Backbone of each chain as ProteinMPNN parsed JSONL, in Angstrom:
{"seq_chain_A": "XXXXXXXXXXXXXXXXXXXXXXXXXXXXXXXXXXXXXXXXXXXXXXXXXXXXXXXXXXXXXXXXXXXXXXXXXXXXXXXXXXXXXXXXXXXXXXXXXXXXXXXXXXXXXXXXXXXXXXXXXXXXXXXXXXXXXXXXXXXXXXXXXXXXXXXXXXXXXXXXXXXXXX", "coords_chain_A": {"N_chain_A": [[158.79, 61.48, 45.774], [157.773, 62.032, 49.049], [158.963, 60.341, 51.919], [156.776, 58.913, 54.077], [156.016, 56.875, 55.737], [157.42, 54.159, 57.565], [158.058, 50.811, 57.449], [158.115, 48.615, 60.214], [159.686, 46.405, 59.976], [161.843, 47.195, 58.572], [163.527, 48.422, 60.271], [166.47, 48.157, 62.063], [167.058, 45.861, 64.713], [168.856, 46.652, 66.682], [168.667, 49.344, 66.517], [166.44, 50.133, 67.788], [166.281, 51.648, 70.463], [166.146, 52.461, 73.998], [166.169, 55.174, 74.214], [164.852, 56.009, 71.979], [162.246, 55.651, 72.554], [159.061, 56.938, 73.368], [157.829, 58.722, 76.27], [155.534, 57.544, 77.11], [155.608, 54.962, 76.337], [155.595, 51.596, 77.044], [156.443, 48.277, 77.997], [154.393, 45.592, 76.848], [153.925, 43.081, 77.891], [152.73, 39.96, 79.376], [150.636, 40.355, 82.242], [149.184, 40.035, 85.454], [146.704, 40.017, 88.075], [145.374, 38.484, 90.875], [142.916, 37.236, 93.208], [141.48, 35.854, 96.252], [138.095, 34.704, 96.869], [136.8, 33.8, 99.059], [137.404, 32.966, 102.525], [140.203, 30.921, 103.401], [140.746, 28.025, 105.071], [143.465, 26.837, 106.996], [145.314, 23.898, 107.628], [147.298, 23.125, 110.48], [150.722, 23.87, 110.167], [150.942, 23.11, 107.492], [151.602, 23.386, 104.174], [149.611, 25.155, 102.083], [147.865, 25.507, 99.103], [146.831, 28.594, 97.804], [143.641, 29.476, 96.848], [142.569, 31.179, 94.031], [140.244, 32.531, 92.488], [139.427, 34.895, 91.314], [140.069, 37.615, 89.125], [141.759, 40.67, 88.94], [142.946, 41.849, 86.785], [144.087, 40.453, 83.711], [146.122, 40.431, 81.407], [146.974, 38.955, 79.208], [145.615, 36.638, 79.265], [146.861, 34.603, 80.75], [146.668, 33.693, 83.286], [145.443, 31.005, 85.024], [142.537, 30.699, 86.319], [140.975, 28.663, 87.263], [142.694, 26.716, 88.189], [144.326, 28.247, 89.713], [146.916, 29.262, 88.923], [149.755, 30.784, 87.307], [150.768, 30.864, 84.076], [152.788, 32.096, 81.96], [152.811, 33.193, 78.528], [154.902, 34.291, 77.238], [158.347, 34.209, 77.015], [160.698, 35.148, 79.517], [161.77, 37.476, 82.07], [160.131, 37.707, 85.057], [158.544, 39.723, 87.45], [157.272, 38.738, 90.441], [154.766, 38.672, 92.944], [153.509, 37.7, 96.057], [150.982, 38.115, 98.365], [149.895, 37.481, 101.583], [147.371, 37.466, 103.957], [146.412, 36.672, 107.186], [144.311, 35.463, 109.824], [143.91, 34.353, 113.197], [142.633, 32.755, 116.118], [144.375, 31.784, 117.955], [147.881, 31.138, 117.902], [149.57, 29.081, 118.578], [152.516, 27.633, 120.182], [154.838, 28.411, 118.962], [154.533, 30.775, 117.12], [153.877, 31.432, 113.684], [153.778, 32.568, 110.312], [154.005, 31.609, 106.995], [154.696, 32.602, 103.762], [154.709, 31.508, 100.461], [155.995, 31.579, 97.24], [155.826, 29.64, 94.422], [157.593, 28.067, 91.793], [156.898, 25.871, 89.304], [156.325, 24.009, 91.299], [158.344, 24.242, 93.186], [159.815, 26.152, 95.814], [160.457, 29.573, 95.276], [160.407, 32.033, 96.353], [160.223, 32.97, 99.653], [158.773, 33.935, 102.692], [158.861, 34.375, 106.12], [157.011, 35.165, 108.942], [156.216, 36.507, 112.191], [153.213, 36.257, 113.791], [151.303, 38.833, 115.37], [149.004, 40.365, 117.362], [146.927, 38.641, 116.547], [146.443, 38.954, 113.869], [148.05, 39.028, 110.713], [150.111, 40.037, 107.982], [151.978, 39.139, 105.119], [154.478, 39.319, 102.601], [155.94, 37.862, 99.676], [158.392, 38.169, 97.278], [159.903, 38.071, 94.011], [162.25, 38.045, 91.318], [161.915, 36.235, 88.468], [162.804, 33.805, 86.051], [160.838, 32.77, 83.329], [159.846, 30.278, 81.046], [157.953, 30.659, 79.11], [156.335, 28.718, 78.096], [155.933, 26.132, 79.553], [156.525, 26.681, 82.231], [155.239, 27.582, 85.45], [153.589, 29.515, 88.027], [152.688, 29.525, 91.485], [150.853, 30.229, 94.518], [151.389, 29.703, 97.936], [150.482, 29.103, 101.364], [151.454, 28.789, 104.783], [150.843, 28.049, 108.154], [151.325, 28.226, 111.714], [149.19, 27.837, 113.306], [146.25, 25.933, 114.097], [143.861, 26.913, 113.407], [143.894, 28.996, 111.631], [143.019, 31.382, 109.11], [143.178, 32.233, 105.765], [142.773, 35.417, 104.545], [140.344, 37.266, 102.577], [139.034, 39.662, 100.219], [140.766, 41.708, 99.339], [142.904, 41.495, 101.035], [144.587, 39.475, 100.463], [146.654, 38.59, 97.798], [147.842, 37.873, 94.503], [150.214, 38.421, 92.084], [151.852, 39.285, 88.972], [154.245, 40.412, 86.52], [155.679, 40.889, 83.264], [158.931, 41.766, 83.278], [161.201, 41.888, 81.736], [161.785, 40.811, 78.525], [162.915, 37.629, 77.241]], "CA_chain_A": [[157.74, 61.304, 46.781], [158.324, 62.07, 50.403], [158.765, 59.118, 52.709], [155.927, 59.248, 55.229], [155.851, 55.725, 56.625], [158.486, 53.163, 57.549], [157.634, 49.538, 58.044], [158.991, 48.283, 61.351], [160.635, 45.376, 59.556], [163.018, 47.838, 57.973], [164.346, 49.002, 61.348], [167.348, 47.182, 62.713], [166.735, 45.659, 66.134], [169.758, 47.429, 67.533], [168.342, 50.766, 66.411], [165.286, 50.433, 68.648], [166.849, 51.835, 71.794], [165.263, 53.086, 74.972], [166.13, 56.622, 73.944], [163.903, 56.264, 70.89], [160.895, 55.441, 73.048], [158.372, 58.05, 74.018], [157.656, 58.507, 77.711], [154.344, 56.739, 77.391], [155.775, 53.624, 75.762], [156.012, 50.597, 78.019], [156.26, 46.912, 77.527], [153.014, 45.116, 76.955], [153.946, 41.655, 78.167], [151.672, 39.474, 80.267], [150.541, 40.818, 83.626], [147.917, 39.609, 86.053], [146.51, 40.156, 89.52], [144.26, 37.616, 91.252], [142.643, 37.269, 94.643], [140.467, 34.869, 96.676], [136.742, 35.207, 97.091], [136.366, 33.338, 100.383], [138.495, 32.619, 103.415], [140.754, 29.581, 103.216], [141.229, 27.461, 106.331], [144.743, 26.138, 106.879], [145.718, 22.944, 108.65], [148.532, 23.571, 111.118], [152.02, 23.479, 109.61], [150.713, 22.452, 106.208], [151.651, 24.345, 103.057], [148.327, 25.034, 101.396], [147.745, 26.373, 97.923], [145.794, 29.616, 97.926], [142.702, 29.443, 95.733], [142.443, 32.56, 93.535], [139.342, 32.453, 91.34], [139.05, 36.22, 90.795], [141.143, 38.382, 88.495], [141.597, 42.119, 88.772], [143.25, 41.959, 85.353], [144.877, 39.347, 83.167], [146.253, 41.084, 80.102], [147.241, 38.015, 78.108], [144.9, 35.391, 79.59], [147.86, 33.613, 81.172], [146.365, 33.189, 84.622], [144.447, 29.941, 85.038], [141.787, 30.93, 87.555], [140.428, 27.386, 87.732], [143.749, 26.02, 88.925], [145.068, 29.25, 90.479], [148.332, 29.298, 88.562], [150.128, 31.712, 86.246], [151.658, 30.239, 83.101], [152.891, 33.125, 80.922], [153.041, 32.739, 77.163], [156.079, 34.986, 76.72], [159.548, 33.904, 77.796], [161.377, 36.32, 80.032], [161.971, 37.622, 83.506], [158.887, 38.224, 85.633], [158.484, 40.102, 88.858], [156.086, 38.104, 91.011], [154.529, 39.061, 94.331], [152.411, 37.052, 96.759], [150.611, 38.736, 99.641], [148.99, 36.652, 102.37], [146.911, 37.994, 105.242], [145.704, 35.622, 107.922], [143.898, 35.702, 111.194], [143.689, 33.143, 113.988], [142.358, 33.059, 117.517], [145.621, 31.488, 118.663], [148.892, 30.749, 116.915], [150.43, 28.009, 119.065], [153.649, 28.017, 121.021], [155.872, 29.016, 118.118], [153.677, 31.327, 116.072], [154.511, 31.842, 112.439], [153.081, 32.491, 109.03], [154.962, 31.516, 105.896], [154.132, 32.789, 102.419], [155.613, 30.862, 99.516], [155.718, 31.609, 95.803], [156.464, 28.453, 93.868], [157.715, 27.881, 90.342], [156.87, 24.449, 88.958], [156.253, 23.198, 92.51], [159.462, 24.493, 94.104], [159.842, 27.503, 96.368], [161.417, 30.533, 94.731], [160.374, 33.196, 97.238], [159.613, 32.562, 100.914], [158.884, 34.908, 103.772], [158.313, 33.86, 107.377], [156.787, 36.26, 109.883], [155.621, 36.124, 113.477], [151.944, 36.967, 113.988], [151.181, 39.52, 116.65], [148.704, 39.181, 118.16], [146.061, 37.68, 115.889], [146.401, 39.182, 112.426], [149.37, 39.266, 110.142], [150.252, 40.009, 106.531], [153.357, 38.936, 104.687], [154.659, 39.229, 101.154], [157.146, 37.246, 99.136], [158.567, 38.66, 95.909], [161.103, 37.559, 93.371], [162.371, 38.152, 89.861], [162.077, 34.823, 88.093], [162.74, 33.527, 84.614], [159.787, 31.848, 82.902], [160.193, 29.901, 79.675], [156.901, 31.063, 78.175], [155.551, 27.567, 77.626], [155.5, 25.189, 80.594], [156.75, 27.174, 83.599], [154.069, 28.182, 86.075], [153.756, 30.046, 89.379], [151.562, 29.339, 92.4], [150.992, 30.868, 95.83], [151.072, 28.818, 99.053], [150.573, 29.667, 102.715], [151.596, 27.816, 105.872], [150.743, 28.731, 109.444], [151.504, 27.359, 112.875], [147.911, 27.656, 113.992], [145.295, 24.971, 113.538], [142.597, 27.581, 113.108], [144.136, 30.23, 110.883], [142.242, 31.527, 107.882], [143.666, 33.211, 104.8], [141.719, 36.409, 104.359], [140.051, 37.701, 101.22], [138.596, 41.056, 100.216], [141.873, 42.629, 99.138], [143.988, 41.257, 101.983], [145.446, 38.441, 99.884], [146.798, 38.95, 96.387], [148.926, 37.225, 93.766], [150.336, 39.179, 90.847], [153.151, 39.212, 88.295], [154.302, 41.059, 85.205], [156.917, 40.694, 82.518], [159.838, 42.899, 83.459], [162.16, 41.917, 80.628], [161.646, 39.637, 77.668], [164.141, 36.817, 77.171]], "C_chain_A": [[158.371, 61.259, 48.178], [157.997, 60.766, 51.139], [157.967, 59.453, 53.965], [155.762, 58.086, 56.202], [157.03, 54.776, 56.47], [157.96, 51.891, 58.173], [158.63, 49.137, 59.115], [160.017, 47.225, 60.973], [161.898, 45.947, 58.963], [163.959, 48.399, 59.043], [165.196, 47.9, 61.968], [166.99, 47.074, 64.195], [167.59, 46.556, 67.026], [169.437, 48.918, 67.507], [167.158, 51.15, 67.28], [165.791, 50.512, 70.083], [165.831, 52.492, 72.729], [165.1, 54.578, 74.683], [165.13, 56.972, 72.849], [162.454, 56.178, 71.348], [160.313, 56.731, 73.621], [158.129, 57.707, 75.487], [156.477, 57.607, 78.023], [154.429, 55.34, 76.785], [156.301, 52.682, 76.834], [155.812, 49.224, 77.41], [154.814, 46.476, 77.711], [152.965, 43.603, 77.131], [152.863, 41.259, 79.138], [151.776, 40.049, 81.681], [149.197, 40.358, 84.18], [147.899, 39.999, 87.522], [145.265, 39.362, 89.874], [144.11, 37.588, 92.76], [141.548, 36.254, 94.994], [139.11, 35.528, 96.906], [136.174, 34.782, 98.432], [137.603, 33.08, 101.224], [138.931, 31.174, 103.195], [141.318, 29.09, 104.541], [142.503, 26.662, 106.098], [144.866, 25.101, 107.985], [147.054, 23.397, 109.213], [149.746, 23.008, 110.391], [151.902, 22.716, 108.3], [150.687, 23.512, 105.112], [150.423, 24.13, 102.183], [148.246, 26.025, 100.244], [146.577, 27.332, 98.104], [144.941, 29.602, 96.656], [142.369, 30.875, 95.325], [141.538, 32.573, 92.302], [139.013, 33.795, 90.691], [140.267, 36.954, 90.241], [140.811, 39.872, 88.51], [141.894, 42.461, 87.312], [144.119, 40.767, 84.971], [145.084, 39.672, 81.691], [146.421, 40.116, 78.939], [146.574, 36.661, 78.351], [145.871, 34.269, 79.95], [147.605, 33.097, 82.579], [145.203, 32.209, 84.527], [143.685, 30.042, 86.36], [141.183, 29.645, 88.105], [141.438, 26.658, 88.608], [144.656, 26.969, 89.706], [146.563, 29.21, 90.183], [148.545, 30.214, 87.355], [151.139, 31.035, 85.339], [151.787, 31.204, 81.919], [153.267, 32.534, 79.575], [154.245, 33.409, 76.506], [157.262, 34.671, 77.628], [160.201, 35.186, 78.283], [161.445, 36.314, 81.54], [160.764, 38.34, 84.101], [159.097, 38.606, 87.092], [157.174, 39.565, 89.406], [155.985, 38.485, 92.483], [153.328, 38.29, 94.884], [152.195, 37.715, 98.102], [149.6, 37.834, 100.338], [148.639, 37.406, 103.65], [146.108, 36.907, 105.931], [145.303, 36.131, 109.301], [143.682, 34.377, 111.885], [143.431, 33.55, 115.429], [143.555, 32.746, 118.395], [146.603, 30.911, 117.654], [149.796, 29.625, 117.39], [151.634, 28.553, 119.792], [154.766, 28.69, 120.229], [155.193, 29.646, 116.912], [154.445, 31.743, 114.823], [153.532, 31.729, 111.279], [154.154, 32.491, 107.954], [154.207, 31.707, 104.584], [155.172, 32.29, 101.417], [155.119, 31.084, 98.087], [156.503, 30.448, 95.201], [156.468, 28.479, 92.348], [157.807, 26.384, 90.075], [156.934, 23.558, 90.203], [157.375, 23.41, 93.5], [159.454, 25.946, 94.557], [160.863, 28.368, 95.628], [161.445, 31.814, 95.55], [159.599, 32.798, 98.487], [159.804, 33.68, 101.927], [158.177, 34.344, 104.993], [158.196, 35.014, 108.364], [156.125, 35.717, 111.139], [154.347, 36.92, 113.687], [151.898, 37.629, 115.358], [150.064, 40.539, 116.577], [147.864, 38.158, 117.39], [146.108, 37.787, 114.372], [147.797, 39.475, 111.916], [149.279, 39.224, 108.622], [151.72, 39.833, 106.202], [153.393, 38.835, 103.174], [155.94, 38.472, 100.831], [157.235, 37.653, 97.667], [159.861, 38.116, 95.334], [161.072, 37.904, 91.897], [162.717, 36.758, 89.365], [161.967, 34.671, 86.589], [161.641, 32.502, 84.342], [160.003, 31.549, 81.423], [159.1, 30.216, 78.653], [156.073, 29.927, 77.627], [155.03, 26.734, 78.793], [155.653, 25.721, 82.014], [155.488, 27.818, 84.154], [154.385, 28.587, 87.502], [152.489, 29.81, 90.19], [151.882, 30.034, 93.719], [150.54, 29.903, 96.916], [151.203, 29.592, 100.371], [150.69, 28.538, 103.723], [151.587, 28.575, 107.189], [150.88, 27.728, 110.575], [150.179, 27.019, 113.531], [147.035, 26.632, 113.297], [143.987, 25.643, 113.153], [142.796, 28.899, 112.365], [143.38, 30.209, 109.563], [142.886, 32.597, 107.015], [142.51, 34.137, 104.448], [141.521, 36.756, 102.886], [139.654, 39.173, 101.275], [139.743, 42.034, 100.138], [143.039, 42.413, 100.07], [144.968, 40.197, 101.487], [145.465, 38.652, 98.372], [147.973, 38.186, 95.781], [149.027, 37.938, 92.428], [151.732, 39.015, 90.268], [153.071, 40.007, 87.001], [155.657, 40.803, 84.586], [157.787, 41.935, 82.661], [160.811, 43.035, 82.294], [161.975, 40.649, 79.803], [162.976, 38.896, 77.569], [165.008, 37.259, 75.993]], "O_chain_A": [[159.348, 60.554, 48.432], [156.92, 60.189, 50.996], [158.441, 60.199, 54.822], [155.406, 58.293, 57.363], [157.569, 54.612, 55.376], [157.472, 51.9, 59.302], [159.839, 49.299, 58.948], [161.09, 47.151, 61.572], [162.912, 45.256, 58.862], [165.077, 48.806, 58.729], [164.688, 46.845, 62.346], [166.662, 48.068, 64.842], [167.105, 47.138, 67.995], [169.885, 49.668, 68.374], [166.89, 52.333, 67.493], [165.724, 49.531, 70.825], [164.8, 53.006, 72.295], [164.032, 55.155, 74.884], [164.623, 58.093, 72.795], [161.542, 56.581, 70.626], [161.009, 57.506, 74.277], [158.215, 56.547, 75.888], [156.429, 56.979, 79.081], [153.431, 54.621, 76.729], [157.331, 52.946, 77.455], [155.093, 49.057, 76.425], [154.114, 46.936, 78.613], [152.085, 42.93, 76.595], [152.153, 42.113, 79.668], [152.867, 40.202, 82.23], [148.201, 40.3, 83.459], [148.935, 40.272, 88.127], [144.216, 39.538, 89.253], [145.052, 37.879, 93.497], [140.779, 35.845, 94.124], [139.005, 36.738, 97.107], [135.177, 35.339, 98.893], [138.714, 32.987, 100.702], [138.121, 30.315, 102.847], [142.261, 29.675, 105.073], [142.61, 25.909, 105.131], [144.561, 25.384, 109.143], [147.858, 23.993, 108.496], [149.791, 21.827, 110.047], [152.669, 21.791, 108.035], [149.854, 24.418, 105.126], [150.226, 23.054, 101.618], [148.522, 27.215, 100.398], [145.482, 26.936, 98.503], [145.456, 29.704, 95.543], [141.944, 31.684, 96.15], [142.038, 32.621, 91.178], [138.386, 33.832, 89.632], [141.352, 36.914, 90.821], [139.71, 40.276, 88.137], [141.188, 43.254, 86.689], [144.79, 40.165, 85.809], [144.313, 39.238, 80.835], [146.049, 40.43, 77.809], [146.925, 35.664, 77.721], [145.716, 33.131, 79.507], [148.263, 32.154, 83.018], [144.129, 32.535, 84.02], [144.134, 29.533, 87.387], [140.91, 29.557, 89.302], [141.088, 26.065, 89.628], [145.646, 26.536, 90.295], [147.379, 29.134, 91.102], [147.664, 30.396, 86.515], [152.232, 30.673, 85.774], [150.993, 31.142, 80.981], [153.95, 31.513, 79.493], [154.566, 33.125, 75.352], [157.192, 34.841, 78.845], [160.253, 36.183, 77.563], [161.212, 35.299, 82.196], [160.424, 39.449, 83.689], [159.747, 37.891, 87.855], [156.099, 39.892, 88.905], [156.995, 38.604, 93.177], [152.27, 38.236, 94.258], [153.132, 37.859, 98.887], [148.578, 37.468, 99.759], [149.521, 37.919, 104.339], [145.228, 36.294, 105.326], [145.873, 37.077, 109.846], [143.316, 33.388, 111.249], [143.945, 34.564, 115.902], [143.739, 33.356, 119.448], [146.207, 30.275, 116.677], [150.716, 29.243, 116.667], [151.769, 29.76, 119.996], [155.55, 29.457, 120.787], [155.269, 29.113, 115.805], [155.523, 32.331, 114.905], [152.607, 30.917, 111.278], [155.097, 33.281, 108.001], [153.199, 31.045, 104.335], [156.356, 32.611, 101.517], [153.963, 30.807, 97.77], [157.701, 30.301, 95.446], [155.487, 28.857, 91.707], [158.709, 25.715, 90.579], [157.527, 22.48, 90.167], [157.359, 22.804, 94.571], [159.129, 26.85, 93.788], [161.992, 27.942, 95.386], [162.393, 32.594, 95.456], [158.458, 32.345, 98.399], [160.869, 34.291, 102.003], [157.036, 33.89, 104.909], [159.156, 35.748, 108.594], [155.555, 34.626, 111.147], [154.396, 38.148, 113.755], [152.374, 37.087, 116.356], [150.158, 41.493, 115.805], [148.054, 36.953, 117.55], [145.84, 36.812, 113.67], [148.614, 40.09, 112.602], [148.483, 38.479, 108.05], [152.594, 40.32, 106.919], [152.46, 38.333, 102.546], [156.889, 38.451, 101.615], [156.277, 37.5, 96.909], [160.785, 37.751, 96.061], [160.004, 38.038, 91.299], [163.707, 36.169, 89.799], [161.148, 35.321, 85.939], [161.531, 31.494, 85.041], [160.305, 32.448, 80.639], [159.312, 30.051, 77.452], [155.202, 30.141, 76.784], [153.82, 26.641, 78.998], [154.966, 25.247, 82.919], [154.76, 28.508, 83.439], [155.322, 28.075, 88.114], [151.375, 29.883, 89.672], [153.03, 30.38, 93.995], [149.445, 29.346, 96.84], [151.927, 30.582, 100.47], [150.106, 27.469, 103.548], [152.237, 29.611, 107.327], [150.591, 26.542, 110.417], [150.07, 26.015, 114.236], [147.072, 26.481, 112.076], [143.093, 24.987, 112.62], [141.969, 29.806, 112.459], [143.137, 29.151, 108.983], [143.114, 33.722, 107.462], [141.417, 33.691, 104.099], [142.415, 36.564, 102.062], [139.911, 39.851, 102.27], [139.715, 43.079, 100.789], [144.069, 43.072, 99.928], [146.058, 40.047, 102.039], [144.424, 38.865, 97.749], [148.96, 37.894, 96.455], [148.033, 38.05, 91.709], [152.674, 38.654, 90.974], [151.991, 40.246, 86.46], [156.643, 40.539, 85.274], [157.415, 43.021, 82.216], [161.197, 44.14, 81.914], [162.008, 39.542, 80.34], [164.036, 39.481, 77.791], [166.08, 36.695, 75.77]]}, "seq_chain_B": "XXXXXXXXXXXXXXXXXXXXXXXXXXXXXXXXXXXXXXXXXXXXXXXXXXXXXX", "coords_chain_B": {"N_chain_B": [[140.656, 14.724, 112.731], [143.64, 16.198, 111.755], [146.238, 15.676, 109.247], [148.64, 16.592, 110.265], [148.111, 16.443, 113.021], [147.856, 13.676, 113.316], [150.446, 12.819, 112.698], [151.881, 14.049, 114.731], [150.829, 12.68, 116.871], [151.941, 10.194, 116.471], [154.665, 10.754, 116.486], [155.546, 12.474, 118.891], [157.804, 13.827, 119.576], [158.562, 15.448, 117.529], [159.137, 18.755, 116.308], [157.913, 22.061, 115.618], [159.701, 23.24, 113.948], [160.698, 21.129, 112.508], [158.768, 20.789, 110.6], [159.281, 22.724, 108.869], [161.737, 22.296, 107.866], [162.702, 19.491, 107.394], [160.448, 18.047, 106.921], [157.593, 18.232, 104.94], [154.315, 19.081, 104.861], [151.506, 19.181, 102.758], [148.893, 20.802, 100.914], [147.131, 20.934, 98.05], [144.837, 22.216, 97.457], [143.007, 20.917, 95.841], [141.007, 19.27, 96.467], [141.886, 16.859, 97.363], [143.016, 16.811, 99.821], [145.249, 16.976, 102.756], [148.692, 16.014, 102.476], [151.814, 14.153, 102.651], [154.402, 15.813, 101.388], [157.105, 15.912, 101.482], [159.529, 13.999, 103.177], [162.183, 13.975, 105.014], [163.341, 13.43, 107.401], [166.005, 12.975, 109.696], [166.108, 10.819, 111.506], [163.615, 9.694, 112.159], [161.337, 7.445, 110.67], [159.371, 7.702, 107.661], [155.945, 7.799, 108.213], [153.647, 5.099, 107.726], [150.703, 4.501, 105.703], [149.029, 2.848, 107.112], [149.805, 3.314, 109.742], [149.09, 5.988, 109.974], [146.364, 5.921, 109.622], [145.519, 4.164, 111.461]], "CA_chain_B": [[142.075, 14.899, 113.053], [144.404, 16.53, 110.543], [147.462, 14.892, 109.034], [149.622, 17.083, 111.237], [147.762, 15.882, 114.331], [148.166, 12.239, 113.293], [151.902, 12.656, 112.751], [152.326, 14.426, 116.074], [150.449, 11.604, 117.783], [152.917, 9.122, 116.275], [156.003, 11.24, 116.831], [155.377, 13.706, 119.676], [159.079, 14.53, 119.719], [158.751, 16.399, 116.43], [158.899, 20.156, 116.623], [157.395, 22.843, 114.497], [160.815, 23.496, 113.038], [160.815, 19.987, 111.603], [157.805, 20.942, 109.508], [159.801, 23.746, 107.966], [163.032, 21.882, 107.318], [162.855, 18.131, 106.864], [159.128, 17.469, 106.622], [156.648, 19.212, 104.38], [152.928, 18.687, 104.629], [151.02, 20.049, 101.699], [147.514, 20.683, 100.437], [147.096, 21.665, 96.783], [143.482, 22.777, 97.294], [142.381, 20.222, 94.712], [140.019, 18.351, 97.011], [142.506, 15.59, 97.786], [143.398, 16.923, 101.225], [146.651, 17.119, 103.159], [149.546, 14.851, 102.211], [153.233, 14.36, 102.937], [155.101, 16.142, 100.147], [158.532, 15.635, 101.683], [159.897, 13.455, 104.487], [163.632, 13.778, 105.018], [163.793, 13.494, 108.792], [167.234, 12.163, 109.786], [166.013, 9.629, 112.365], [162.269, 9.107, 112.199], [160.904, 6.993, 109.349], [158.099, 8.215, 107.156], [154.854, 6.937, 108.676], [152.89, 4.404, 106.689], [149.273, 4.793, 105.685], [148.416, 2.081, 108.204], [150.064, 4.04, 110.992], [148.342, 7.248, 109.993], [144.926, 5.663, 109.662], [145.238, 3.133, 112.456]], "C_chain_B": [[142.858, 15.149, 111.758], [145.628, 15.629, 110.421], [148.545, 15.317, 110.022], [149.36, 16.482, 112.616], [148.13, 14.402, 114.404], [149.677, 11.998, 113.404], [152.432, 13.009, 114.136], [151.948, 13.378, 117.11], [151.429, 10.443, 117.687], [154.295, 9.517, 116.784], [155.893, 12.544, 117.623], [156.676, 14.478, 119.873], [159.353, 15.51, 118.572], [158.44, 17.814, 116.899], [158.368, 20.867, 115.38], [158.486, 23.115, 113.473], [160.991, 22.361, 112.046], [159.903, 20.145, 110.391], [158.155, 22.116, 108.586], [161.039, 23.247, 107.243], [162.977, 20.522, 106.616], [161.54, 17.466, 106.488], [158.26, 18.574, 106.007], [155.297, 18.543, 104.181], [152.332, 19.68, 103.646], [149.552, 19.757, 101.39], [147.417, 21.551, 99.191], [145.72, 22.249, 96.477], [142.776, 22.184, 96.072], [141.358, 19.191, 95.183], [140.589, 17.046, 97.526], [143.047, 15.649, 99.207], [144.885, 17.044, 101.468], [147.423, 15.838, 102.815], [150.997, 15.193, 102.546], [153.955, 14.589, 101.614], [156.591, 15.843, 100.266], [158.742, 15.057, 103.075], [161.381, 13.12, 104.429], [164.166, 13.877, 106.442], [164.974, 12.546, 108.986], [167.077, 10.887, 110.606], [164.637, 8.961, 112.319], [161.828, 8.682, 110.799], [159.567, 7.604, 108.959], [156.977, 7.285, 107.601], [154.103, 6.311, 107.509], [151.425, 4.838, 106.749], [148.566, 4.077, 106.826], [148.621, 2.795, 109.535], [149.203, 5.301, 111.088], [146.842, 7.012, 110.16], [144.532, 4.647, 110.725], [144.562, 3.658, 113.697]], "O_chain_B": [[142.741, 14.393, 110.794], [146.0, 14.921, 111.357], [149.278, 14.479, 110.547], [150.293, 16.059, 113.298], [148.648, 13.929, 115.416], [150.124, 11.094, 114.111], [153.329, 12.342, 114.651], [152.649, 13.2, 118.106], [151.72, 9.783, 118.684], [154.994, 8.729, 117.421], [156.129, 13.616, 117.067], [156.661, 15.639, 120.284], [160.284, 16.312, 118.651], [157.594, 18.032, 117.767], [158.381, 20.338, 114.268], [158.219, 23.209, 112.275], [161.38, 22.577, 110.898], [160.228, 19.691, 109.293], [157.418, 22.443, 107.657], [161.359, 23.707, 106.147], [163.179, 20.422, 105.406], [161.528, 16.436, 105.814], [158.214, 19.699, 106.504], [155.163, 17.574, 103.434], [152.621, 20.876, 103.702], [149.053, 18.647, 101.575], [147.598, 22.767, 99.263], [145.471, 22.72, 95.367], [142.043, 22.877, 95.366], [140.902, 18.351, 94.408], [139.857, 16.217, 98.067], [143.493, 14.632, 99.739], [145.679, 17.193, 100.54], [146.88, 14.734, 102.859], [151.357, 16.359, 102.702], [154.102, 13.666, 100.813], [157.256, 15.557, 99.271], [158.191, 15.57, 104.048], [161.778, 12.103, 103.862], [165.283, 14.341, 106.672], [164.944, 11.421, 108.487], [167.851, 9.949, 110.416], [164.55, 7.739, 112.438], [161.93, 9.46, 109.85], [158.752, 7.969, 109.806], [157.065, 6.078, 107.376], [153.948, 6.918, 106.449], [150.978, 5.455, 107.716], [147.634, 4.608, 107.431], [147.707, 2.866, 110.356], [148.665, 5.628, 112.146], [146.143, 7.82, 110.771], [143.357, 4.311, 110.872], [144.271, 2.889, 114.613]]}, "name": "protein", "num_of_chains": 2, "seq": "XXXXXXXXXXXXXXXXXXXXXXXXXXXXXXXXXXXXXXXXXXXXXXXXXXXXXXXXXXXXXXXXXXXXXXXXXXXXXXXXXXXXXXXXXXXXXXXXXXXXXXXXXXXXXXXXXXXXXXXXXXXXXXXXXXXXXXXXXXXXXXXXXXXXXXXXXXXXXXXXXXXXXXXXXXXXXXXXXXXXXXXXXXXXXXXXXXXXXXXXXXXXXXXXXXXXXXXXXXXX"}
């Protein structure tokens, strides 16, 4: 009898190389993209968590839209990106916008930019290891202005995907 | 008056740079408002609740 099927359990792990993959084969680890639905007012010089109740996609239901945090269920290395767009009528004497991606409450990616004149966008990205159980990611923004507002409608975004399993 | 405003009223010598380096004000968008997440200023003591609300 001709062998027509091979159970994957019979294949050695080391034999599953990239070269064996078809061009349309990609990893299917967790990935998400979330965004705000309303503007978020920032107090001056105060790191404020960005509220992200809307999901463009969330392939493994790992993004907690209620608490605006990403807690992936698969251990590995994730590429994470936070985009913040803000506007303010005035930015103070030392204008700045800071976007912060945080892992378990600590900064892992920070970008500081100077607004000019009223509107500014900034991104912070990083490759970060997540343990697949308790580690989580959040997005924060801080601005020098007392009247700056984080924009919505596609101008602010938080996303991540599994780049390499552990 | 925001927490930042109250702190600046107490310590007008603080600069914006201080709020990037040694002091961190934070708001977790959980309805609890702004709070001092970190105070490591080398000379100025962390203000008390009485000072902030006085």
